[in-house]
N, C-alpha and C positions, 0 to 999 in steps of 0.2 A: 504494500499499500505505500503512496506517496503523499504524505500529508502536504508536503509544500505546493503540490499541484492540484490540490483541491480549490475549487472556484469559492466555495464559502469563504474560504480563508485567506483569500487575496485581500481581502479588507478587513477580517475581523483581526483582526488581530485575534423458500422453505417448504416452499411448499414440497410436501413429499411427493414422490413419483406418482401417488394417486391423484393429485391434483388436476392432472390433465389427461385425458385418453389420447393415444396416438391416433392422429387425424388425416395424414397426410402421405400422399403418394404421387409419384412423380405425374405430371399432366403438362398439357400445351398452355399457350396464351388463354387466359380466361375470356369467355364469352358470356357477359351478363345476361343476354337475352336467354341464354340456355342452362349451363351449368353454375354461373354465379348467382349472385344477388345483389341488391344495392339497398342503401337504407331509405325509408322514405324521407321526403324532404322534412327539416326541422320546423319548417313553417307551417306543416300541418298538424304538427303535435303540441297540445296545451297541456300543461301539467295542471292538476287539481290539488286540493290541500294534502300535504305530505312533508316529510322532513327533505324529500329533493325540492320541492317548491320553497320551502323554508330557507333553503341554502341559495337558490336563485334570487329569490327576494332579497334576503341579506345582500347578495353579490352586487345586485343591481342597485342598490342604494350607494355601495362603494363606488362602483363606477361613475355613479353621479357626483360623488364627492370629489373626485379627481378633477383636477383643472388640465384641458388639453393643452393651453398656452405653457404650463409649466413643463409637461413633455415634450412639447416641441420646442423648448428653448433653445437646446443646441443645434437643432436643424436649422433654426433660422440664423444663429449666431456663425455657423460653418459657413453658411450661404452668404454671409454679409448683410444679412436683414437684423433688424432691430427687434430682440427678443421681446414679447408681449406677456411673459410671465417669468418669475425667478424659477432656476431649476430647481429640481426637488433634492432631496438629500440621497444618501446610501450609494447604490450603484450608479444612480442617474448622476452622481457628482463624480464618478470615477470615469475611466477611459472607455468603459463600456457604456457610457451614456448613450440613450437612444433606444435599446434594446426593449424597454417597456412600451415605449409607444406602437411597436407592432402588435405586441401581445393585447395591448389596450384596443388597438384597431379590431384584432380579431375577437376581443370579447365584447366589445360595442357590437358587433355584425351579428355575431351569435345570439346576444341577448335580444336583440331587435326580431331575430328569426324567432326565438323561442316563445317570446312575451308579446310580441307586437309595440315594444317601447319606442314611441317617437323619437325621445329625446336621444335615445342611443342612436339612431339613425341620423339624426341632425349633427351629432357630433362626429360621426363617421364623415359626412359630406364636409364637415369643417376640416378635420385634420386632412382630409384627402386634398381639398382646395389648397391648404397650406403647403403641403409637401409638393404639390405641383409648383406653387409659388417658390419655392426653397429652389426645388430643381431648374426652374425656369432662371434663377438668379445664377446658378452654376453654369448653365449653358451648354453642359456637354453630358445630360442625363444623371448625373451623379446627385445623389441625395442621402445624407445619412447625418447622424448625431454624433457618432464616438469620435473621441479625442485619442491623441497619443503624448506619451511622454518622450521629451527629449531633455535629457539630465534631469533639472529640477523644473523645467518648464512644462507645460501642458499646451500642445498645439492642435492644430486642425487634423484629424485623422486621415484626411485625403493625402496628405503629404506622403504616405507610406507607398501609395501605388507608383509615383514616377521612381522611387527608390527600388520597387520590387521589378519593375519593368527593366531597369539598367542592370540587372542582376544582384543588388544589394538585398538579399532576402535573408532575414534574422528570425528563425523559427523557434518557439517554445511552445508547450503543450497547450498553453492560452494567451500566447503572446506572440503577436507577428509584427516585427518592426517597432515595437514600444507600445503597441496598440493592444488591448485586452478584445480577443477573438473579434474582430472586424467581419469575417465573413459568417460568422455565427449571426453576428447584428444583421447584416444584410438578410439573411433568411428569415428572421422574424419581420422585418419591413414587408419583404415579399409575400409571406403568408398574411399579414393583415392587410395588406392590399387585394390579395385574392378573395380574402372573405369578405371584404367590403363591395367586391363585385359581385360576389356569389350571392350573398344573404341580403345586401341592400341595394342591388341593381345599379352600382356605382360604375359607368363606363369609365369615368376619368381615373380611376383607380388603376384599370389596366393600362392606361397610357403612360402613368407614372412607372408602373412595373417594368414596361417596355423600356423607357427612357434608361431606367438604371440598369437593365439587362443589358443594353448596347453598351454603356460604360464599363461595365464588368467584363463583358466579353471582348471589349477593346483591350484589357489588362492582359486577360488569360491567352489570347491570341498572340501575344508578343511573347509568350514563355514555353519554352520546352517541355515535354511531357515529365521529365525528371523535376524539373522545377516545380511544375504543378504538384507530383507527388510530395514535395516537400513542403510546399504551402499546406496541404492539406494533413500533415502532422500536427498543425495547430488545429484546434476545436473550429470546426466551420458549420455546425450545426446540420441542417439537411439542405444545404444549398444545391446538391445534386437535385432533391425534391422539386425546388423552384422552378428549375429550368425543365425538367420533364413536366411539371405543369403547365409551364408556359407553353411547351410544345403542344401539348393535349389541348390548349384553349385556342392557339392560333393556328397550328398545323405547320408553323415555320420550322424547317429542319435544322436551322442555325441553333435552336434550343435545345434541340434533342443532341445535337454534336457536343455542345457545351456540358450538357447533363452526365453524357458519357464520360468525357474527359475529367469530370469531377469524382472520379470513382476511386476510392481509397484504397489501393490494392493490398496495402500491409495489412490492413484490418478485414478486408472482404472478401480475398481471395481465400483464405483458411476456412471461412463459412460457406463459400460455394463449394469447396472442397470436402466439408461436414467435419471439419476440426473445430474443436472448442478451444481458442487459444485467449480466451478472456480475461484470464487470471492477470489482474493488477492493472487493467486498463481502465481508465475513467468512464464510467458506466455510460452515462448520459450523453458523452461526446459520440458514442457508437450507436444508440439506437436512431437517433435522426438520420443518420447515413443509411441504416436499412431500410428504414420507411423510404427514403429516396431511390434505392436499389428496388425495392417492391414497385415504386411508381415507374421506374425504368423498364420492368417488366410489362406492366400494363402497356405502355406504349411502344415498346419495342421487342417483345416476347421473347428474349434471351432466357432459355432455361437456367442458366446459371444464376440469374438474378433472383429468380424465383427460389430456387433451392437455399440460396444464402439466406433469404429473407425467414424461409420457413425452419432451417437449421436453428437459427439464432432464437426464433421463438420458442422452440422446444426446447434447447439448451436453456435458455433462461428461465424460463417457467419451470422446468423440471428440475434443474442443478443448481440454480442460483438465486432462487426466490425464496423469501420467508412465508409464514403462513399468511400475511396480509395481502400477499401478492405483489409487494414491492421486492426491492433488491439493492445490493450493493452497501456496502460498510465505509465510512469515510469517503463516500461517492463512488467507490471503486468496487469492481468486481473481484471478488474473492476465487479462490481456486474451485472447481465444480465440488459440490456436495461436501462443504465444509460448514454448512449453516451454524450447526450448534457451536461453533468456535467463536463466532462474531456476532452474538447477540449483544449489542452495545446500545450507548446513546447516540450513535452516529448512524444507525441504519436507515436507510431506504429514503433516498433522496425523492421528493415528491415530483419532480420533474419526471423522472424514470418511469413512475407508473401511467403519468399523463400520455407519455410517449409509447409507452408499451400497449396502451388501450387503442392508440392510433394504429399501430402495427397490427393489432389483433383485429381491428375494423377490416383493414386492408387485407389480410388472409381470409376472412370470412367472405368479402366480396368474391374471392375466387372460387370457393367451394364452401357452402353454408355447413356448419357441422356445430352441434350444441356445445361441443367439447371447448371449444374456442370461448364461448360466452360463458361457460363454467370458469374458467380464468378471468374473462371481463369483470363477471359480476364480483367474483373475489376480490380483486383490485379495486374495483369501483365502490363498493361497500365499505371496505376495510381499511384502504387507504385515501382514496381521494376524499370520499366523506369526513373521514378522520383528519384532513389537513386543513379543513376549514371550520372556523368556529362561527355558527351563525348568528350567535349575541353580538359578536363584533365585527363580523366580517372579514377578518383577518386569518392569515395562512401560516402553514408552517414549511420549513424548508425540509428539515429530517422528519423522521417519524421514529423515534426511539423506541427500542423493545426493551431494552435493560430494566430489570426491576429497580424502581425508584427513581427512573427518569422521566422528566416530564417535558412535554410538548413546548417549544419555545415559538411563540407567534409573532408575527410581524407587527410592525407600527404602520401607521396610515400612509406616513409620508417620508420616512426616513430609513427605510430598506431599500426596497425595490429588486429584490432578489430575484432570481432566474424563475423560483418556484411561486412567486407571488404572481408573475407574469402568466406561467401557465395555469396556477390556481384559479385567476380572473377568468381563463377559458373554460376550464373545467366545471367552473358552477355558473357557467351562462347556457349548459347545453346538457341539461341532465336528460334531456328527450331526445338526444339524437342517435341513440342505438337501441330504442326500445323495440321500433318496428322496422321489418325489413321486408322486401318483397322480391319474387321471382316468379315471372309469369303471373298467373293467377293465384298465387299462394302467399298470404300474409304471415309472416313469422313475428311472434312475439318472443324476444329475446331477454328483456329484462321486464320485471315486475314492478314498473313506476307508475303509478297513480297517475292516469292522463286520459285525455280526449283525442281521439284522431279522426281526422277527414280523408278518405282514401277511397279513390275511384268512384266517387259518387256516393259512398257510404258513409256513414257514421257510427263511431264506436267509442267504448267508454272500457277503461282497465280501473277496476276498483280493489284496493287492497291496503292492508297496513304491513305488509311485507317489507323488509325482512324480519319485522318484529312480530309477524304472525304469519300463518301457514296457509291462509285462504287466499284465493285470487280469483277474481270474477271478471268475465269479459262480457259484455252487452252490447249486441247490436241495436242500435237507436234509428238505422234505414235500413230496409231491405237490400240485400246485395247478394250475388252467388260467387263463392271463391272458397278457397282451402285455407284453413286456419291451422298454423303449426304453432304449438305451445311448447316452449322448452322445457323439458324434464330434466331438472340437476342432477348431474353425476353424483351428488351427495345425497339424495333423496332416495331411499329404496322402496319404498310401496307408496308411488303416488295416486291419488283417486281423482277421477274425472266425472261429472255430471252434467248433462244438458236439460237444461228447463226444467231443474230440480230432480231428474231423474238419473241414477247411476248409469254411467255408459263405460263400455270396454275400451281400453286405451289401445288403439292403432299406432305402433311405435315405428318411427323411421328417422335415424340418423340423430336420435336424441331426441325426438319431438312427438307429442301426441298431434296428431294428424286428425282433422275434422274437417271433411268436404261436403258441402250442403247448399241448398238455396236457403240464406237465412232470410228470416222475417223480423220486422220490427219487434223489439223485446225479447228476442231469443238471448238466452244467458249459458254460459259454458263457465262452470265453476270447477277449479283446479285446486286440489288440496295436496300440499307438500308436507307430509308429517315431518317435524324437526325433533330430533332427540339430542342428548349432548354426546358427544362423541371426543377421541383423541386423535390427534394427528402428529406422528413424530416428525422430527426434522430428518432430512434425506440422509445424513451420516450417523445419528445416534438415535436408536430406538427407545433410549431412556429418557430423551429430552422431548417433551410433547407440548403441545397447545391444545386448548378446547374451543369446541364450535358447537353451536347450535343453528341447525342450518346452514345459511351462508356465513354467518356472522362469527366473527373470532371474538372470544369471551377472554378478558381480563379480571385479573383479581383486584379488586379495590376494597381495602379492609378485609371484611370474612366473606365477602361475595364475589361470585362471577356474574360480571356484567357485560354489556355490548363494548368493545374495546373503542369503536369510531367514536362513541360519545364520551369518552373521557378527555375532554379537551384541557382540563387543568389539573387533572389529577395524576399523580404518579402511578402506572400500572403495570403489572406483572403478567406477562404474555406466555412465557415458556416457562415449565415446570420439570426440574430434572431429579432423577432417583440417584443418589451416590452411591460407591460401592463403599465397603469398609477400608479398602486400599485408600481410595480416593480420600477419605475423611483424615486418614492418618498421615497422608502426604500434606493436607492442608494444615492439620496441627503441627506438623514437623516445620513447615514453611514459616508459621507464625512463631515457633521458638527461634528460628533463624534470624528473623527480622528483630527479634527481641535482643538476641546476641550482638546484631549489628548496631542497634542504638547504644547499648553498653559501650561499644566500642569507637563510637561516633563523637568527635570532638566538635562537629557542627552539623546541622541538617539545612539546607535550602529547600523549602518548598516552593519551586518554579510555579508561575501561575497564579501565585496567591498573592494578590495585592499587598496586605500587611506584610508578610514574610519576606517579599523582594524589596518593599520598602526598608525593612529591617537590616536587610544585606545590602543596602546601596545600589541596587541594581541598575544598570545604564543599558540602554539597546538602541539600536537602529535596525529597521527593517525586521522587526521581531515581533512574534503574536503569542500571547497566552493563548493554550489551547487545553481541551479536555477530553479524554479518553478513556472509556472503560472506569469511569469514576475517578481516574487519577488527573490532577492539574500537571501542566507541563508548559515548556515554552520552546521555540522554535527559533530558527534566524534564516531568512532567506539569502540568496546571493548579493553580495554587496553589503550585508548587514553584520550584525553581532550582537551578542550581549554578553556582560559581564557583571561580578559581583563581588563582593568581600565575604569572606570565610575565615572562622577562628581555627588557627592550627591545633594548639594544644601541644600534649607531649610525644616523644618517640617518633618511629618512621611513621609517614604519612602515605595516604594513598586516597585519590580522588575516586570515589563511587558514583557510577552515573547509570539511570535507567531509563531503557529505551524500549519502544514497542518492537516486538519480534518480527512484525511485518512491514516495518518499514524498510524502503529500498531505494537505490540510486542517490543514497547521500554521501556525502563526502567533507568531513569537516576537521578542524584543529582544535585543540584544547590547550591553552596556553595558562602558565602561573608565573604571575609577577613579570609579564613580558615576554616569558621563554617558552616556546612550544614544548610539550612534555609528550604529547601524543596526537596522531592522526587517526580518524575512526572513519571507517566505510560501513555503511548499514547496506545489507542485501538481503532482506527478508528471511534471516537465519533461523527462526524459530516461530511458525505461524501460531497465530492464535494466544499470543500471552506476551509478557515482557521477559526481556533479558538486562543482565547486569555487566557492567565493565568497570575493571579497577585499573587506575593509572598511576604507578608510583611516581612520588613527588622527590625530585633531589633536595637531600638536606640543605645544600647551598642555597635553595631560595627559601627556606624556612627559617634558618637560623637566626634568631632575635627579632623574628615578626611577630607582632600582636595580630596581624589578619594577613590573611593571602589575597590577591586580586586574581580570580578566577576568570578567564574569557574563551567564550566559544565563538568561534568565527568560520564560515563554511569556504569550502574553495570556491574560487570564482566559477560560476555557472551551476554551481550545487545548492543544496540546502543543508542547514545543520538540525538535527534531532528530529522530531521534538525530544528533549529530555525531561522525563517525568521524576525529577527528583535527584539532588546531589548532596552527597557525605563526604565529609573527610574522616576517613577510618584511621586509628592510630593502634599499633601493635603493642602500646604499651598498657598494661591493666589499668582498667579504671581505677579512679582512687577510691580508698576505704571509706565507709561513711563514719 
């Protein structure tokens, strides 16, 4: 795991195999008129009172609170126009500025489609018009709000592109020539513009998108394929998806060619070959690329693109996912089937599940199968609903699963993380995957209370699901069609009734199928009996989670309650049975730590404000962190941290604690200005912590009442995090 490369900390300073059924076989380019399916338009679905509508209503209020002019601040400034609002805080005040506007434009468009809210549509029109004005001011199609660092100065992010064209390409995982993920930022802008066109009928949005596409293509046209691949090592979102989408909308082969060039071979080729090489990759950097590959298959029909998308989905949901459907620890993939070792306070970045649901929809379009929506429902309820507190309208970044950890929610105007952006979108569209169609068949995939207008018919889905087991589908206007109700894989004995009379279930691909000429007032009632059950982690049958129906349960106080509703409470999700050997090892470790305490002349609790102040800590480009309940501190390239420690008597050694998962770290430890050690970390002990001792030459200690300890990374690397420092003495502790 590479903590220094976690996007969240740039500023901060499980499912079991049974979760998904095998559903894929090799196939040709999907034909939605026959084999595939498509979602019914979001505009035809209206939510009725439920926890889903509560989330949408809360989110709509937040979208209204945000000020478009403040999100447009940097777009106007970089275009030489006078900003009409002050820039927001958090990420919007850093070099990733502008990414939120794309999310916001999507959220407004989706909210208008979901609810008919006219204020959201008005804001869409205002934003698109302002982006067009910014683009016109640039005069070359460019439009963006991101900036870049040049030494201590912040300047227009556009300056990176002449450098790149000239061959000056400086790539880090989240930094391109001093700018924080500019191509990722472009992807968000494209997505917002496409949603504005699709859901609000805004034709000007496509014009802006085409202008920006021309500018970007002009840059890439001057680069070799090797240079393009090097650039793609920096997070670029689903920019390949943007150009596949633009090709689909315009038919211009230019955009298909560019989408094909933005194929990140290092990551995508192994997936196309059926190899899981995801360990230690930043999780949400990869999912949008795979969504883009899925869209490339849609428009190009190359089998390897479909295979890559399907293999990735299977690998992630089977071997990398927690019980809530999310995945990743500290934003990164772990080795496959190691979930039990990574139940921490840094699990499950919310963006990951947002994107996995998008990918699931894409795969379902090719070949409808209820197993896909078994996963979708799992993540939708237990992660997406859980990441948004409807009482405040705020969002979480991570979804901590470690006992005692609580969710940390955003503030309204001073964070603007990526997960706030995807959260705004997720909670604008809870009706977008409820109903699907293929031919004359209507699929009901999610049991979200709603009304539907479809093919001249009117229908209503009534339920308190997932907190109850009864679902009723009512026909309000007559129609003739086949109804397919998803039978969740977790339900052993579903029951069906038609107009109050028990009916035999005709099963097909995980659905209950009913074909008839429907009359007004006809009802289908589906009962999905829910019992409490356990589900083990993929790698340790002794570690289990509890579920009732689709809902993960957590222990709060003495009760098991729905996890997704525990917005402000620390919750325990996983329960493990320990062997006698493990308990003995734990006791032995406690004794060892007690012995270390007795031989410590000083202990520095890094990451603790009071203790760092007491040790006169000074730092640059260094951040406090918390992992597995331990506080610590890192230092990024070009930075350092240093502090005073008391030496005491005898021969001394500096004891440092590290995460056994950290890798690609190289740094130096200095005492009184003299380097005593160089430490490399390369993930040598997965799932725990490691200690290292560094002897201190007596010449650095003699006559000193304090020692200045300094940690500094090798250029281009990070140091730590270090989760505690001790000065150890070989002299016996003084007698009492």
